[in-house]
C-alpha positions in Angstrom: 83.5 94.1 99.9 85.6 97.3 100.1 88.0 97.6 103.2 87.4 100.3 105.9 90.4 102.4 106.5 90.8 105.2 109.0 93.0 108.1 108.3 94.2 110.2 110.9 95.7 113.7 110.2 93.3 113.6 107.2 93.5 117.4 106.5 97.2 117.7 106.4 99.6 117.8 103.4 100.0 114.0 103.2 96.8 112.9 105.0 94.5 114.6 102.5 96.3 112.9 99.5 96.0 109.5 101.4 92.4 110.2 101.6 92.1 111.0 97.7 94.0 108.0 97.0 91.8 105.7 98.9 88.8 106.9 97.5 89.8 106.6 94.1 90.7 103.1 94.6 87.1 102.4 96.1 88.2 101.8 99.7 85.9 102.9 102.5 87.3 105.9 104.2 86.9 107.2 107.7 88.7 110.6 108.0 89.7 111.8 111.4 89.9 115.6 112.0 89.8 118.1 114.9 87.7 120.4 112.7 85.2 118.3 110.6 83.1 121.3 109.3 86.4 122.5 107.6 87.6 119.3 106.3 86.5 119.7 102.7 87.1 116.2 101.7 85.7 114.0 98.8 82.2 113.0 98.7 81.6 109.7 100.3 84.2 110.1 102.9 82.9 109.8 106.7 84.3 112.4 108.7 84.9 112.0 112.4 85.9 114.5 115.0 88.9 113.3 116.8 92.4 114.2 118.2 95.3 112.1 118.5 96.2 113.9 121.8 93.1 112.7 123.1 92.8 109.0 122.2 89.5 108.2 123.5 88.1 110.6 121.0 89.0 107.9 118.3 86.9 105.2 119.4 84.0 105.8 117.1 86.2 106.2 114.0 88.2 102.9 114.9 85.1 100.7 115.5 84.8 98.0 112.8 87.6 99.5 110.8 90.3 97.2 109.3 93.2 99.3 108.6 94.7 102.7 110.0 96.9 105.4 108.5 98.5 106.8 111.6 99.9 110.4 111.9 102.9 110.4 114.3 102.1 111.7 117.8 104.6 109.8 120.2 103.3 111.0 123.4 99.8 108.9 122.9 101.2 106.4 120.3 100.9 103.4 122.6 97.5 104.4 123.8 96.2 104.9 120.2 97.6 101.8 119.1 95.9 99.7 121.8 92.8 101.3 121.0 93.0 100.3 117.5 93.9 96.7 118.3 90.9 96.4 120.6 88.8 97.7 117.9 90.0 95.0 115.3 92.2 97.0 113.2 94.9 94.5 111.8 97.1 96.9 109.9 98.8 100.3 110.7 100.6 102.3 108.3 102.7 105.0 110.0 103.9 108.4 108.6 107.4 108.3 109.7 110.7 110.0 108.7 114.0 109.1 107.3 115.5 110.9 110.3 115.0 107.6 112.3 118.3 106.5 110.4 120.1 109.5 111.7 121.8 108.9 115.1 120.9 111.4 117.8 118.2 113.1 115.8 115.4 114.7 117.8 113.0 114.2 114.9 114.1 110.6 114.5 113.4 109.8 118.3 109.9 111.4 117.8 109.2 109.1 114.9 111.0 106.0 116.3 108.8 106.1 119.4 105.6 105.8 117.2 107.2 103.0 115.2 108.2 101.2 118.2 104.6 101.3 119.7 103.1 100.0 116.5 105.8 97.1 116.0 105.3 95.9 119.7 101.5 95.7 119.1 101.9 92.5 116.9 99.6 94.1 114.1 100.7 94.3 110.5 102.8 97.4 109.9 104.6 99.7 107.3 106.7 102.6 108.2 106.7 105.3 105.3 109.7 107.2 106.2 109.7 110.4 104.1 112.8 112.5 103.6 112.6 116.3 103.6 109.2 117.7 102.4 109.3 119.9 99.6 106.6 121.9 101.6 109.4 123.0 104.1 110.3 125.6 101.4 107.2 127.5 102.3 108.2 128.2 106.0 111.7 128.7 104.9 111.2 131.1 102.1 107.7 131.6 101.3 107.1 135.0 103.0 110.3 136.3 101.3 109.0 135.3 97.8 105.5 136.5 98.5 107.1 140.0 99.4 109.9 140.4 97.1 112.6 138.6 94.8 115.2 138.2 97.2 116.0 135.3 99.5 118.5 135.3 102.3 119.6 131.7 103.4 122.6 130.1 104.7 124.5 127.3 102.9 123.4 128.0 99.2 125.1 124.8 98.1 123.6 122.5 100.6 122.0 119.7 98.7 118.6 118.2 99.5 116.3 115.5 97.9 113.0 117.3 98.4 109.9 114.9 98.3 106.5 116.0 97.1 104.0 114.9 99.6 101.8 113.2 96.8 104.6 110.6 96.5 104.7 110.0 100.3 100.8 109.6 100.3 101.1 107.2 97.3 103.6 104.9 99.1 101.1 105.0 102.1 98.0 104.2 99.9 100.0 101.4 98.3 100.9 99.8 101.9 97.1 100.2 103.1 95.6 98.3 100.0 98.2 95.8 99.2 100.3 93.3 101.0 103.7 93.7 99.4 104.9 96.5 102.0 103.8 94.7 105.0 106.9 94.7 107.6 108.9 97.0 105.4 109.9 100.8 106.1 110.5 102.3 102.6 112.2 105.6 102.4 110.7 108.2 100.2 112.8 110.9 98.6 112.4 113.4 95.5 113.9 111.9 92.2 116.7 114.7 92.3 119.7 116.1 94.1 119.3 120.0 94.4 121.1 122.5 96.3 119.3 125.4 97.9 120.4 127.7 95.1 119.0 125.4 92.6 115.8 125.1 94.3 115.6 129.0 94.2 116.2 128.9 90.6 113.5 126.4 90.0 110.9 128.5 91.9 111.8 131.5 90.0 111.6 129.6 86.7 108.1 128.0 87.5 106.6 131.4 88.8 108.3 133.3 85.9 109.9 135.7 88.2 113.6 136.5 88.9 114.3 135.4 92.4 117.8 135.6 93.7 119.5 133.9 96.8 121.7 135.8 98.9 124.0 133.8 101.1 124.1 134.9 104.7 126.4 133.4 107.5 124.9 130.4 109.8 125.0 132.7 112.6 123.0 135.5 111.1 120.3 132.9 109.9 120.1 131.5 113.3 119.3 134.8 114.8 116.5 135.3 112.2 115.1 131.7 112.6 114.8 131.6 116.4 112.4 134.5 116.4 109.8 132.2 115.0 111.2 128.6 115.8 112.5 126.6 118.9 116.2 126.9 119.3 116.8 123.1 119.3 114.8 122.9 115.9 116.8 125.8 114.5 120.1 124.2 115.5 118.9 120.8 113.9 117.9 122.4 110.6 121.2 124.5 110.3 123.3 121.2 111.3 121.4 119.3 108.7 122.3 122.1 105.9 126.0 122.2 107.0 126.2 118.3 106.6 124.5 118.4 103.3 127.2 120.6 101.9 129.8 117.8 102.1 127.6 114.8 102.3 124.6 115.2 100.3 121.7 112.9 100.9 121.1 110.2 98.1 117.8 109.5 96.0 116.1 106.5 97.3 115.6 103.5 95.1 112.6 101.4 94.6 109.9 104.0 95.1 108.9 104.3 91.5 108.3 100.6 91.6 105.7 101.1 94.4 104.0 104.0 92.9 103.9 102.8 89.5 104.9 105.9 87.9 108.0 108.5 88.1 108.6 110.3 91.3 107.3 114.0 91.3 110.1 116.4 90.5 110.6 119.7 92.6 109.5 121.8 89.7 106.2 119.9 89.7 106.0 120.6 93.2 106.4 124.3 93.0 103.6 124.3 90.1 101.1 122.5 92.3 101.8 125.0 95.1 102.2 128.1 92.9 99.3 130.0 94.6 101.2 129.7 98.0 104.1 132.0 96.6 101.8 134.6 95.1 102.2 138.0 96.1 99.5 139.4 98.2 97.3 141.7 96.3 
């Protein structure tokens, strides 16, 4: 009999692909979303209205399920995990972050709170620790690329290992369907180290456009970023980029073995999201 799996955050960048992977494998999927009428998920998926900010709204989706893919909301994680345990769920796979390995990281503390709640439950667990998502490029440079061919950014030589959300989802699906990853916390990165300048070059090549990067001072970048991002987040991002010039992150090992295929490159990610970069009109 097929296993029943609940997917929270089911219409998010990763959650949507977790749903697709589970459906392809023949699992019974219950997708939780705040707006079921807009879900647009595959046929056969049972869609439940629910919100991790309101744990009691998840009861119907949890009833009789065996496994749970958990989007990280630290404020309610303990309550959600308790409800899952009471409902008979025996395994939780958490969308976590490699930032938990960075001392003093605000993002790391956010995700660690969820990891601790799950680990303390006594249930089976896997923490899928994704590195920097390639989709972050859209909020950093998407508007500039849609409106022109010039990107202004600090730290042109800052190196990142951008990960395709499909690879993070693939590891989560493997953890939900098999037993090999129980009790582990795989870090998922992209397959290549790329500077910000190289990322811009690749975006231009894939889109068939001459997109240029102009490096600006961090102070100038900060003044622009705080207009649409909280100051602590801006400072965290700039700090990460500064560190990545001298101490670039490394490509994680072992992920291809989990997925059974090569990791997706940044160029593949750009191709998959080409419409997000298209000029209006």
